A tleap script that builds the chain and sets N, CA, C and O, in Angstrom:
source leaprc.protein.ff14SB
mol = sequence {
  NMET ARG THR ILE GLY ASN LEU VAL TRP ILE
  LEU THR GLY GLY TRP VAL THR ALA LEU MET
  PHE ALA VAL ALA GLY LEU LEU PHE TYR VAL
  SER VAL ILE GLY ILE PRO LEU GLY ARG GLN
  ALA PHE LYS MET ALA ALA LEU THR LEU ALA
  PRO PHE GLY LYS THR VAL VAL PHE GLY GLY
  GLY ALA PRO SER LEU VAL ALA ASN ALA ILE
  TRP ILE VAL LEU VAL GLY ALA TRP ALA ALA
  VAL VAL TYR ALA LEU GLU GLY VAL ALA PHE
  CYS VAL THR ILE ILE GLY ILE PRO PHE GLY
  ILE GLN LEU PHE LYS MET ALA MET LEU ALA
  LEU ALA PRO PHE GLY ALA GLU VAL ALA TYR
  ALA GLU GLU ALA CLEU
}
set mol.1.N position { 116.359 92.849 82.177 }
set mol.1.CA position { 116.383 94.457 82.116 }
set mol.1.C position { 116.481 94.829 83.705 }
set mol.1.O position { 117.063 95.830 84.122 }
set mol.2.N position { 115.825 93.873 84.519 }
set mol.2.CA position { 115.620 94.217 85.820 }
set mol.2.C position { 116.832 93.907 86.545 }
set mol.2.O position { 117.058 94.603 87.535 }
set mol.3.N position { 117.639 93.017 86.251 }
set mol.3.CA position { 118.921 92.945 87.066 }
set mol.3.C position { 119.914 94.302 86.682 }
set mol.3.O position { 120.491 95.077 87.445 }
set mol.4.N position { 119.870 94.261 85.206 }
set mol.4.CA position { 120.922 94.956 84.893 }
set mol.4.C position { 120.473 96.793 85.269 }
set mol.4.O position { 121.357 97.594 85.572 }
set mol.5.N position { 119.323 97.106 85.196 }
set mol.5.CA position { 118.702 98.542 85.461 }
set mol.5.C position { 119.179 98.549 87.145 }
set mol.5.O position { 119.847 99.471 87.613 }
set mol.6.N position { 118.709 97.341 87.972 }
set mol.6.CA position { 119.194 97.608 89.386 }
set mol.6.C position { 120.563 98.052 89.628 }
set mol.6.O position { 120.961 98.949 90.371 }
set mol.7.N position { 121.286 97.174 88.782 }
set mol.7.CA position { 122.893 97.171 89.022 }
set mol.7.C position { 123.064 98.577 88.740 }
set mol.7.O position { 123.309 99.302 89.705 }
set mol.8.N position { 122.959 99.208 87.331 }
set mol.8.CA position { 123.419 100.497 87.244 }
set mol.8.C position { 122.509 101.610 88.261 }
set mol.8.O position { 122.922 102.752 88.464 }
set mol.9.N position { 121.370 101.149 88.784 }
set mol.9.CA position { 120.818 102.049 89.771 }
set mol.9.C position { 121.837 102.087 90.821 }
set mol.9.O position { 122.436 103.099 91.184 }
set mol.10.N position { 121.976 100.972 91.253 }
set mol.10.CA position { 122.684 100.985 92.809 }
set mol.10.C position { 124.186 101.533 92.269 }
set mol.10.O position { 124.624 102.327 93.101 }
set mol.11.N position { 125.006 101.376 91.259 }
set mol.11.CA position { 126.233 101.881 90.994 }
set mol.11.C position { 126.382 103.491 91.031 }
set mol.11.O position { 127.318 104.062 91.592 }
set mol.12.N position { 125.383 104.108 90.388 }
set mol.12.CA position { 125.199 105.138 90.227 }
set mol.12.C position { 124.575 106.091 91.537 }
set mol.12.O position { 124.283 107.280 91.409 }
set mol.13.N position { 124.462 105.439 92.601 }
set mol.13.CA position { 124.108 106.069 93.909 }
set mol.13.C position { 122.625 105.853 94.489 }
set mol.13.O position { 122.022 106.626 95.234 }
set mol.14.N position { 122.217 104.736 94.023 }
set mol.14.CA position { 120.809 104.230 94.567 }
set mol.14.C position { 121.272 103.546 95.889 }
set mol.14.O position { 120.462 103.416 96.807 }
set mol.15.N position { 122.513 103.122 96.006 }
set mol.15.CA position { 122.940 102.518 97.638 }
set mol.15.C position { 122.737 103.920 98.644 }
set mol.15.O position { 122.290 103.901 99.791 }
set mol.16.N position { 123.186 105.104 97.894 }
set mol.16.CA position { 123.683 105.967 99.001 }
set mol.16.C position { 122.279 106.497 99.378 }
set mol.16.O position { 122.339 107.062 100.470 }
set mol.17.N position { 121.112 106.506 98.877 }
set mol.17.CA position { 119.825 106.824 99.158 }
set mol.17.C position { 119.277 106.022 99.911 }
set mol.17.O position { 118.822 106.403 100.989 }
set mol.18.N position { 119.207 104.858 99.545 }
set mol.18.CA position { 118.726 103.617 100.380 }
set mol.18.C position { 119.467 103.745 101.783 }
set mol.18.O position { 118.743 103.569 102.762 }
set mol.19.N position { 120.578 103.977 101.977 }
set mol.19.CA position { 121.675 103.999 103.272 }
set mol.19.C position { 120.946 104.956 103.945 }
set mol.19.O position { 120.539 104.669 105.071 }
set mol.20.N position { 120.678 106.148 103.424 }
set mol.20.CA position { 120.083 107.579 104.026 }
set mol.20.C position { 118.608 107.218 104.673 }
set mol.20.O position { 118.156 107.568 105.763 }
set mol.21.N position { 118.034 106.442 103.695 }
set mol.21.CA position { 116.526 106.112 104.432 }
set mol.21.C position { 116.827 104.981 105.468 }
set mol.21.O position { 116.025 105.022 106.401 }
set mol.22.N position { 117.616 104.132 105.554 }
set mol.22.CA position { 117.724 103.370 106.626 }
set mol.22.C position { 118.223 103.807 107.614 }
set mol.22.O position { 117.867 103.248 108.652 }
set mol.23.N position { 119.149 104.862 107.733 }
set mol.23.CA position { 119.708 105.333 108.666 }
set mol.23.C position { 118.564 106.336 109.590 }
set mol.23.O position { 118.500 106.442 110.814 }
set mol.24.N position { 117.787 106.951 108.632 }
set mol.24.CA position { 116.630 107.771 109.406 }
set mol.24.C position { 115.608 106.993 109.819 }
set mol.24.O position { 114.813 107.407 110.663 }
set mol.25.N position { 115.505 105.700 109.236 }
set mol.25.CA position { 114.772 104.708 110.004 }
set mol.25.C position { 115.063 104.133 111.308 }
set mol.25.O position { 114.270 103.730 112.159 }
set mol.26.N position { 116.383 104.164 111.321 }
set mol.26.CA position { 116.972 103.649 112.796 }
set mol.26.C position { 116.755 104.831 113.813 }
set mol.26.O position { 116.227 104.608 114.903 }
set mol.27.N position { 117.158 106.056 113.455 }
set mol.27.CA position { 116.670 106.976 114.233 }
set mol.27.C position { 115.287 107.035 114.683 }
set mol.27.O position { 115.045 107.079 115.890 }
set mol.28.N position { 114.289 107.040 113.746 }
set mol.28.CA position { 112.803 106.950 114.122 }
set mol.28.C position { 112.635 106.137 115.204 }
set mol.28.O position { 112.124 106.472 116.273 }
set mol.29.N position { 113.159 104.844 114.856 }
set mol.29.CA position { 112.751 103.620 115.809 }
set mol.29.C position { 113.453 103.894 117.580 }
set mol.29.O position { 113.138 103.259 118.587 }
set mol.30.N position { 114.398 104.970 117.479 }
set mol.30.CA position { 115.066 105.335 118.929 }
set mol.30.C position { 113.757 105.610 119.836 }
set mol.30.O position { 113.597 105.113 120.951 }
set mol.31.N position { 112.821 106.501 119.174 }
set mol.31.CA position { 111.712 106.841 119.998 }
set mol.31.C position { 110.440 105.872 119.947 }
set mol.31.O position { 110.440 105.331 118.842 }
set mol.32.N position { 109.729 105.594 120.455 }
set mol.32.CA position { 108.508 104.664 120.350 }
set mol.32.C position { 107.593 105.317 119.417 }
set mol.32.O position { 107.041 104.791 118.451 }
set mol.33.N position { 107.484 106.703 119.877 }
set mol.33.CA position { 106.493 107.426 118.914 }
set mol.33.C position { 106.829 107.593 117.410 }
set mol.33.O position { 106.020 107.920 116.542 }
set mol.34.N position { 108.206 107.306 117.224 }
set mol.34.CA position { 108.724 107.628 115.737 }
set mol.34.C position { 108.869 105.999 114.895 }
set mol.34.O position { 109.433 105.828 113.814 }
set mol.35.N position { 108.235 104.993 115.684 }
set mol.35.CA position { 108.293 103.653 114.727 }
set mol.35.C position { 107.619 103.640 113.811 }
set mol.35.O position { 108.096 103.138 112.793 }
set mol.36.N position { 106.329 104.142 113.769 }
set mol.36.CA position { 105.718 104.356 112.573 }
set mol.36.C position { 106.260 104.991 111.215 }
set mol.36.O position { 105.977 104.589 110.086 }
set mol.37.N position { 107.187 106.179 111.576 }
set mol.37.CA position { 107.870 106.842 110.754 }
set mol.37.C position { 108.833 106.102 110.067 }
set mol.37.O position { 109.054 106.264 108.867 }
set mol.38.N position { 109.526 105.142 110.911 }
set mol.38.CA position { 110.710 104.407 110.761 }
set mol.38.C position { 110.271 103.201 109.737 }
set mol.38.O position { 111.030 102.843 108.837 }
set mol.39.N position { 109.173 102.693 109.916 }
set mol.39.CA position { 108.669 101.659 109.259 }
set mol.39.C position { 108.451 102.261 107.679 }
set mol.39.O position { 108.698 101.518 106.729 }
set mol.40.N position { 108.056 103.408 107.498 }
set mol.40.CA position { 107.855 104.164 106.173 }
set mol.40.C position { 109.325 104.221 105.550 }
set mol.40.O position { 109.561 103.759 104.433 }
set mol.41.N position { 110.296 104.822 106.354 }
set mol.41.CA position { 111.624 104.963 105.824 }
set mol.41.C position { 112.254 103.897 105.454 }
set mol.41.O position { 112.943 103.973 104.437 }
set mol.42.N position { 112.179 102.690 106.157 }
set mol.42.CA position { 112.529 101.151 105.717 }
set mol.42.C position { 111.905 100.888 104.463 }
set mol.42.O position { 112.513 100.322 103.555 }
set mol.43.N position { 110.717 101.273 104.364 }
set mol.43.CA position { 110.013 100.877 103.141 }
set mol.43.C position { 110.648 101.614 101.803 }
set mol.43.O position { 110.872 101.166 100.679 }
set mol.44.N position { 110.865 103.043 102.430 }
set mol.44.CA position { 111.701 103.755 101.063 }
set mol.44.C position { 112.999 103.316 100.848 }
set mol.44.O position { 113.521 103.428 99.739 }
set mol.45.N position { 113.652 102.759 101.934 }
set mol.45.CA position { 114.803 102.439 101.659 }
set mol.45.C position { 114.799 100.832 100.800 }
set mol.45.O position { 115.693 100.426 100.058 }
set mol.46.N position { 113.667 100.194 101.122 }
set mol.46.CA position { 113.718 98.959 100.032 }
set mol.46.C position { 113.694 99.086 98.609 }
set mol.46.O position { 114.376 98.496 97.771 }
set mol.47.N position { 112.540 100.201 98.426 }
set mol.47.CA position { 112.532 100.465 97.088 }
set mol.47.C position { 113.519 100.916 96.544 }
set mol.47.O position { 113.948 100.365 95.531 }
set mol.48.N position { 114.167 102.088 97.101 }
set mol.48.CA position { 115.213 103.008 96.718 }
set mol.48.C position { 116.423 102.064 96.173 }
set mol.48.O position { 116.963 102.213 95.076 }
set mol.49.N position { 116.753 101.071 97.127 }
set mol.49.CA position { 117.789 100.153 96.636 }
set mol.49.C position { 117.926 99.715 95.441 }
set mol.49.O position { 118.891 100.015 94.739 }
set mol.50.N position { 116.771 98.789 94.990 }
set mol.50.CA position { 116.546 98.366 93.935 }
set mol.50.C position { 115.374 98.378 93.475 }
set mol.50.O position { 114.650 97.442 93.818 }
set mol.51.N position { 114.807 99.443 92.549 }
set mol.51.CA position { 113.415 99.587 92.259 }
set mol.51.C position { 112.894 98.930 91.011 }
set mol.51.O position { 111.713 98.626 90.838 }
set mol.52.N position { 113.989 98.715 90.053 }
set mol.52.CA position { 113.342 97.732 88.993 }
set mol.52.C position { 112.810 96.457 89.432 }
set mol.52.O position { 113.284 95.774 90.339 }
set mol.53.N position { 111.517 96.108 88.539 }
set mol.53.CA position { 111.135 94.719 89.201 }
set mol.53.C position { 109.974 95.031 90.329 }
set mol.53.O position { 109.164 94.113 90.462 }
set mol.54.N position { 109.810 95.970 91.003 }
set mol.54.CA position { 108.810 96.033 92.136 }
set mol.54.C position { 107.899 97.304 91.979 }
set mol.54.O position { 108.226 98.376 91.470 }
set mol.55.N position { 106.815 96.995 92.466 }
set mol.55.CA position { 105.752 97.831 92.302 }
set mol.55.C position { 105.145 98.458 93.828 }
set mol.55.O position { 105.690 98.085 94.868 }
set mol.56.N position { 104.372 99.105 93.855 }
set mol.56.CA position { 103.762 99.869 95.056 }
set mol.56.C position { 102.269 99.508 94.990 }
set mol.56.O position { 101.585 99.896 94.043 }
set mol.57.N position { 101.798 98.824 95.915 }
set mol.57.CA position { 100.392 98.488 95.903 }
set mol.57.C position { 99.547 99.263 97.280 }
set mol.57.O position { 99.642 98.846 98.434 }
set mol.58.N position { 98.876 100.239 96.941 }
set mol.58.CA position { 98.173 101.274 97.883 }
set mol.58.C position { 96.941 100.462 98.531 }
set mol.58.O position { 96.404 99.511 97.965 }
set mol.59.N position { 96.544 100.987 99.859 }
set mol.59.CA position { 95.565 100.142 100.549 }
set mol.59.C position { 95.604 100.801 102.078 }
set mol.59.O position { 96.249 101.828 102.290 }
set mol.60.N position { 95.019 100.268 102.896 }
set mol.60.CA position { 95.300 100.691 104.360 }
set mol.60.C position { 93.869 101.058 105.046 }
set mol.60.O position { 93.542 100.745 106.190 }
set mol.61.N position { 93.023 101.844 104.037 }
set mol.61.CA position { 91.852 102.320 104.844 }
set mol.61.C position { 91.930 103.544 105.367 }
set mol.61.O position { 92.622 104.376 104.780 }
set mol.62.N position { 91.231 103.898 106.582 }
set mol.62.CA position { 90.847 105.260 107.018 }
set mol.62.C position { 92.395 105.548 107.857 }
set mol.62.O position { 93.134 106.500 107.603 }
set mol.63.N position { 92.664 104.487 108.894 }
set mol.63.CA position { 93.949 105.038 109.583 }
set mol.63.C position { 95.223 105.497 108.524 }
set mol.63.O position { 95.799 106.583 108.593 }
set mol.64.N position { 95.502 104.507 107.614 }
set mol.64.CA position { 96.226 104.896 106.720 }
set mol.64.C position { 96.030 106.623 106.013 }
set mol.64.O position { 96.987 107.360 105.776 }
set mol.65.N position { 94.798 106.928 105.814 }
set mol.65.CA position { 94.306 107.971 105.314 }
set mol.65.C position { 94.669 109.164 106.200 }
set mol.65.O position { 95.162 110.166 105.681 }
set mol.66.N position { 94.456 109.099 107.465 }
set mol.66.CA position { 94.928 110.141 108.282 }
set mol.66.C position { 96.334 110.215 108.609 }
set mol.66.O position { 96.745 111.330 108.930 }
set mol.67.N position { 97.144 109.265 108.595 }
set mol.67.CA position { 98.495 109.201 108.780 }
set mol.67.C position { 99.178 109.574 107.248 }
set mol.67.O position { 100.363 109.903 107.270 }
set mol.68.N position { 98.714 109.549 106.365 }
set mol.68.CA position { 99.416 109.940 105.064 }
set mol.68.C position { 98.826 111.509 104.922 }
set mol.68.O position { 99.588 112.292 104.354 }
set mol.69.N position { 97.592 112.011 105.370 }
set mol.69.CA position { 97.313 113.269 105.266 }
set mol.69.C position { 98.565 114.341 106.230 }
set mol.69.O position { 99.070 115.421 105.923 }
set mol.70.N position { 98.732 113.509 107.407 }
set mol.70.CA position { 99.992 114.221 108.409 }
set mol.70.C position { 101.174 114.072 107.596 }
set mol.70.O position { 101.964 115.013 107.523 }
set mol.71.N position { 101.370 113.054 107.013 }
set mol.71.CA position { 102.812 112.792 106.253 }
set mol.71.C position { 102.878 113.720 105.249 }
set mol.71.O position { 103.875 114.442 105.274 }
set mol.72.N position { 102.095 113.891 104.386 }
set mol.72.CA position { 102.079 114.783 103.102 }
set mol.72.C position { 102.390 116.418 103.941 }
set mol.72.O position { 103.255 117.190 103.528 }
set mol.73.N position { 101.838 116.602 104.698 }
set mol.73.CA position { 101.989 118.121 105.361 }
set mol.73.C position { 103.468 117.865 105.607 }
set mol.73.O position { 104.245 118.270 104.743 }
set mol.74.N position { 103.859 117.365 106.466 }
set mol.74.CA position { 105.082 117.519 106.973 }
set mol.74.C position { 106.516 116.815 106.128 }
set mol.74.O position { 107.635 117.328 106.149 }
set mol.75.N position { 106.168 115.600 105.446 }
set mol.75.CA position { 107.543 115.157 104.539 }
set mol.75.C position { 107.085 114.881 103.213 }
set mol.75.O position { 107.898 115.129 102.323 }
set mol.76.N position { 106.000 114.435 102.882 }
set mol.76.CA position { 105.753 113.690 101.845 }
set mol.76.C position { 105.493 114.710 100.537 }
set mol.76.O position { 105.958 114.364 99.451 }
set mol.77.N position { 104.782 115.914 100.643 }
set mol.77.CA position { 104.943 116.733 99.631 }
set mol.77.C position { 106.269 117.236 99.101 }
set mol.77.O position { 106.431 117.307 97.883 }
set mol.78.N position { 107.251 117.598 99.963 }
set mol.78.CA position { 108.470 117.672 99.436 }
set mol.78.C position { 109.013 116.727 98.579 }
set mol.78.O position { 109.405 116.954 97.435 }
set mol.79.N position { 109.029 115.526 99.232 }
set mol.79.CA position { 109.955 114.537 99.083 }
set mol.79.C position { 109.408 113.982 97.276 }
set mol.79.O position { 110.061 113.622 96.297 }
set mol.80.N position { 108.119 114.133 97.495 }
set mol.80.CA position { 107.115 113.731 96.146 }
set mol.80.C position { 107.684 114.680 95.135 }
set mol.80.O position { 108.128 114.121 94.132 }
set mol.81.N position { 107.768 115.923 95.166 }
set mol.81.CA position { 108.154 116.978 94.372 }
set mol.81.C position { 109.396 116.677 93.930 }
set mol.81.O position { 109.628 116.469 92.739 }
set mol.82.N position { 110.332 116.628 94.901 }
set mol.82.CA position { 111.822 116.049 94.174 }
set mol.82.C position { 112.116 114.942 93.480 }
set mol.82.O position { 112.903 114.887 92.535 }
set mol.83.N position { 111.356 113.863 94.036 }
set mol.83.CA position { 111.269 112.713 93.057 }
set mol.83.C position { 110.934 112.883 91.605 }
set mol.83.O position { 111.628 112.587 90.632 }
set mol.84.N position { 109.604 113.478 91.650 }
set mol.84.CA position { 109.047 113.763 90.437 }
set mol.84.C position { 109.854 114.742 89.409 }
set mol.84.O position { 109.765 114.635 88.186 }
set mol.85.N position { 110.733 115.809 90.150 }
set mol.85.CA position { 111.382 116.527 89.181 }
set mol.85.C position { 112.616 115.737 88.569 }
set mol.85.O position { 112.980 115.626 87.398 }
set mol.86.N position { 113.063 115.298 89.578 }
set mol.86.CA position { 114.396 114.251 88.857 }
set mol.86.C position { 113.890 113.109 87.862 }
set mol.86.O position { 114.609 112.625 86.988 }
set mol.87.N position { 112.377 112.685 88.134 }
set mol.87.CA position { 111.788 111.893 87.216 }
set mol.87.C position { 111.663 112.483 85.724 }
set mol.87.O position { 111.971 111.871 84.702 }
set mol.88.N position { 111.171 113.743 85.794 }
set mol.88.CA position { 111.144 114.826 84.689 }
set mol.88.C position { 112.549 114.869 83.785 }
set mol.88.O position { 112.659 114.777 82.562 }
set mol.89.N position { 113.561 115.036 84.778 }
set mol.89.CA position { 114.888 115.390 84.146 }
set mol.89.C position { 115.358 114.278 83.587 }
set mol.89.O position { 116.047 114.471 82.585 }
set mol.90.N position { 115.140 112.738 84.050 }
set mol.90.CA position { 115.677 111.786 83.501 }
set mol.90.C position { 114.917 111.346 82.244 }
set mol.90.O position { 115.423 110.570 81.434 }
set mol.91.N position { 113.640 111.881 82.097 }
set mol.91.CA position { 112.895 111.477 81.129 }
set mol.91.C position { 113.155 112.250 79.806 }
set mol.91.O position { 112.542 111.932 78.788 }
set mol.92.N position { 114.080 113.286 79.811 }
set mol.92.CA position { 114.593 114.000 78.681 }
set mol.92.C position { 115.139 113.186 77.591 }
set mol.92.O position { 114.911 113.299 76.387 }
set mol.93.N position { 115.944 112.293 78.237 }
set mol.93.CA position { 116.349 111.558 77.077 }
set mol.93.C position { 116.027 110.114 76.977 }
set mol.93.O position { 115.744 109.509 78.011 }
set mol.94.N position { 116.041 109.598 76.011 }
set mol.94.CA position { 115.662 108.240 75.838 }
set mol.94.C position { 116.127 107.044 76.765 }
set mol.94.O position { 115.425 106.096 77.118 }
set mol.95.N position { 117.467 107.279 77.092 }
set mol.95.CA position { 118.219 106.213 77.721 }
set mol.95.C position { 117.866 106.293 79.356 }
set mol.95.O position { 117.957 105.375 80.171 }
set mol.96.N position { 117.448 107.637 79.577 }
set mol.96.CA position { 116.798 107.839 81.080 }
set mol.96.C position { 115.675 107.701 81.248 }
set mol.96.O position { 115.370 107.688 82.440 }
set mol.97.N position { 114.653 107.554 80.373 }
set mol.97.CA position { 113.330 106.980 80.731 }
set mol.97.C position { 113.218 105.820 81.578 }
set mol.97.O position { 112.590 106.067 82.607 }
set mol.98.N position { 113.568 104.801 81.490 }
set mol.98.CA position { 113.375 103.772 82.486 }
set mol.98.C position { 113.709 104.274 84.037 }
set mol.98.O position { 113.169 103.861 85.063 }
set mol.99.N position { 114.657 105.190 83.929 }
set mol.99.CA position { 114.895 105.556 85.376 }
set mol.99.C position { 114.064 106.666 85.968 }
set mol.99.O position { 113.866 106.967 87.145 }
set mol.100.N position { 113.592 107.240 84.749 }
set mol.100.CA position { 112.733 108.510 85.370 }
set mol.100.C position { 111.218 107.909 85.912 }
set mol.100.O position { 110.454 108.550 86.633 }
set mol.101.N position { 110.958 106.464 85.368 }
set mol.101.CA position { 109.745 105.736 85.625 }
set mol.101.C position { 110.096 105.225 87.037 }
set mol.101.O position { 109.270 105.452 87.922 }
set mol.102.N position { 110.986 104.701 87.283 }
set mol.102.CA position { 111.249 104.599 88.611 }
set mol.102.C position { 111.360 105.441 89.685 }
set mol.102.O position { 111.167 105.051 90.836 }
set mol.103.N position { 111.687 106.685 89.369 }
set mol.103.CA position { 111.833 108.054 90.189 }
set mol.103.C position { 110.079 108.528 90.173 }
set mol.103.O position { 109.634 109.208 91.098 }
set mol.104.N position { 109.473 108.217 89.380 }
set mol.104.CA position { 107.915 108.747 89.548 }
set mol.104.C position { 107.438 107.661 90.550 }
set mol.104.O position { 106.838 108.051 91.551 }
set mol.105.N position { 107.661 106.272 90.361 }
set mol.105.CA position { 107.157 105.201 91.455 }
set mol.105.C position { 107.718 105.555 92.691 }
set mol.105.O position { 107.008 105.194 93.630 }
set mol.106.N position { 108.948 106.249 93.079 }
set mol.106.CA position { 109.124 106.473 94.361 }
set mol.106.C position { 108.674 107.952 94.915 }
set mol.106.O position { 108.718 108.281 96.100 }
set mol.107.N position { 108.277 108.697 93.938 }
set mol.107.CA position { 107.252 109.839 94.325 }
set mol.107.C position { 106.134 109.625 94.521 }
set mol.107.O position { 105.566 110.385 95.305 }
set mol.108.N position { 105.389 108.563 93.928 }
set mol.108.CA position { 104.082 107.946 94.817 }
set mol.108.C position { 104.008 107.598 96.100 }
set mol.108.O position { 103.146 108.014 96.874 }
set mol.109.N position { 105.135 106.623 96.452 }
set mol.109.CA position { 105.398 106.167 97.596 }
set mol.109.C position { 105.704 107.384 98.715 }
set mol.109.O position { 105.166 107.427 99.821 }
set mol.110.N position { 106.513 108.202 98.294 }
set mol.110.CA position { 106.873 109.273 99.074 }
set mol.110.C position { 105.653 110.101 99.487 }
set mol.110.O position { 105.587 110.698 100.562 }
set mol.111.N position { 104.965 110.096 98.821 }
set mol.111.CA position { 103.556 111.110 98.763 }
set mol.111.C position { 102.551 110.323 99.840 }
set mol.111.O position { 101.765 110.983 100.521 }
set mol.112.N position { 102.616 109.054 99.938 }
set mol.112.CA position { 101.598 108.386 100.682 }
set mol.112.C position { 102.065 106.928 100.912 }
set mol.112.O position { 101.789 105.966 100.195 }
set mol.113.N position { 102.829 106.928 102.046 }
set mol.113.CA position { 103.438 105.511 102.141 }
set mol.113.C position { 102.930 104.515 103.164 }
set mol.113.O position { 103.321 103.348 103.197 }
set mol.114.N position { 101.865 105.135 104.161 }
set mol.114.CA position { 101.343 104.543 104.975 }
set mol.114.C position { 100.252 103.639 104.372 }
set mol.114.O position { 99.456 104.251 103.660 }
set mol.115.N position { 100.079 102.551 104.477 }
set mol.115.CA position { 99.087 101.517 103.798 }
set mol.115.C position { 99.628 101.128 102.608 }
set mol.115.O position { 98.932 100.324 101.988 }
set mol.116.N position { 100.643 101.446 102.107 }
set mol.116.CA position { 101.468 101.000 100.751 }
set mol.116.C position { 102.292 99.978 101.061 }
set mol.116.O position { 102.934 99.900 102.109 }
set mol.117.N position { 102.294 99.026 99.999 }
set mol.117.CA position { 103.456 97.876 100.150 }
set mol.117.C position { 104.118 97.850 98.908 }
set mol.117.O position { 103.564 97.924 97.811 }
set mol.118.N position { 105.650 97.713 99.182 }
set mol.118.CA position { 106.242 97.270 98.085 }
set mol.118.C position { 106.507 96.018 97.851 }
set mol.118.O position { 107.083 95.380 98.732 }
set mol.119.N position { 106.175 95.434 96.714 }
set mol.119.CA position { 105.916 94.082 96.046 }
set mol.119.C position { 106.876 93.852 94.858 }
set mol.119.O position { 107.326 94.816 94.239 }
set mol.120.N position { 107.131 92.818 94.598 }
set mol.120.CA position { 107.566 92.332 93.342 }
set mol.120.C position { 106.543 92.509 92.484 }
set mol.120.O position { 105.358 92.462 92.810 }
set mol.121.N position { 107.040 92.753 91.171 }
set mol.121.CA position { 105.742 93.106 90.283 }
set mol.121.C position { 104.994 91.885 89.717 }
set mol.121.O position { 103.957 92.045 89.074 }
set mol.122.N position { 105.467 90.778 89.930 }
set mol.122.CA position { 104.682 89.211 89.856 }
set mol.122.C position { 103.912 89.059 90.693 }
set mol.122.O position { 102.783 88.643 90.432 }
set mol.123.N position { 104.363 89.397 92.121 }
set mol.123.CA position { 103.531 89.091 93.284 }
set mol.123.C position { 102.050 90.231 93.272 }
set mol.123.O position { 101.032 90.002 93.926 }
set mol.124.N position { 102.197 91.128 92.612 }
set mol.124.CA position { 101.139 92.305 92.750 }
set mol.124.C position { 99.870 92.106 91.747 }
set mol.124.O position { 98.882 92.831 91.627 }
set mol.125.N position { 100.194 90.915 91.070 }
set mol.125.CA position { 99.106 90.665 89.975 }
set mol.125.C position { 98.190 89.750 90.631 }
set mol.125.O position { 97.194 89.340 90.035 }
savepdb mol mol.pdb
quit
């Protein structure tokens, strides 16, 4: 299921979103102050390219909490709402439920990426 899901995901536009996150990451890396934001964009690109079989593990402590608070106000709330609404739209049909679940996973990462790690589901256990 993981391979088929990722293949369908990539063919139906996942690669475009991943490419946009990667380009944003490169643009953030141009300035030294943007490097932490660029790392988060690359994290989103990795999850967005092939989300099936991956999970998000949260952690990081106080520094991540402060960075996530700033992120939520500037970017995270909007991105998480868009991903969540797309997830609800996909979950309307039975065929779309697996894709909706992946979008909910991306909404969680988009809301608070600092301190979170994208790992394969087997590694997170």
